[in-house]
N, C-alpha and C positions, 0 to 999 in steps of 0.2 A: 503493501499500499502506499509507503514512503518513497518507494522508488518510482511509482506511477504520478506522485505529489511531484517531484524533483524532474518530472520530464510535462513540458507544454509545449504546443505551437506557439503560443503568446508571445508577439516581442519582446524586449524589456522597456521598460516604463520609458525613457529618454533614450531615444535613436540616434538624434541629431548629432551628438556628439562624436556616435560613436561612427554611422556613416562620414558625415567627416574628417576623425582621423583616418578611415582607410583611402580617401581620397587623397589626402597628403600624402598619407603612405605612397601610393600609389603614384603620384605626382615626381613623387622623390627619386622613387624608385626611375623610373624613366629618364628625370636629371639626370641619375646618374651613369643608365647605358648611353647615354646621349654622349657622356664627357668623356667616356672609355672606351676603349676599344675591343672591350673584353663583360659580358660575352658576344655582345651584337659589334663586330666586324664595321667599320668603317663604312663601305663598301653597300652595305647590307641596310644604315639605320634610315636611309628612307623612305625604305618599302618597310619595314618593321615595327617600326616607333613611330608613335606612342605604341606603347601594345595593345590589345583589345582584350578587355578586360569583360566580366558578366556585369549587370547592372548591381550594388549593393542592394541588398536584402538583410536587415537586420533582425529577421528570423533565425537566422543559420548563425548567430551570435551565441554561443555557451559560453557559461563558466566554466574554463578549463586552467591547468596550469600543467607544465612539464617539469618532470624529478628528474635530476641526473641519479644509474644507479651506480653500484658497484658491482652488478651482474654483468660475467662476460662471455655468454653465451654468445656460440659460431651460429648463425642459420646458412644451411646453403640453398640458394634458391636457384633454380633450373632456368634459363632462358634457353632462348632456340634466337640462331643467326640466320642469318640468309645472305649465299655472297652471290654480288649483282655479276 
C-alpha cells in the first residue's frame, strides 16, 4: 500500500523551476558542444547542433538519488557486431 501511495502520475506542484532548469541545461550543453570539437566535429556542427530534444514533460520528474557502491561485480553483456 505504501509503495502504491509513493507512485503517482501527478506532476510535481511547481514545474516551472524544473522545466526552466532542464531548458537551461540543454542550452549549456549545446553551447559546450559548439565551442569544442568533441563530441561534435566542427564539420558536423551546422548539421547536428543545436541538438533535437523531446519536449520537457514535468510528469517524468521523479525523486531519485545515485549512491556509489563498493560492489565491484562485473557483468558481461553480449553484443552483436556487423561488418560492412
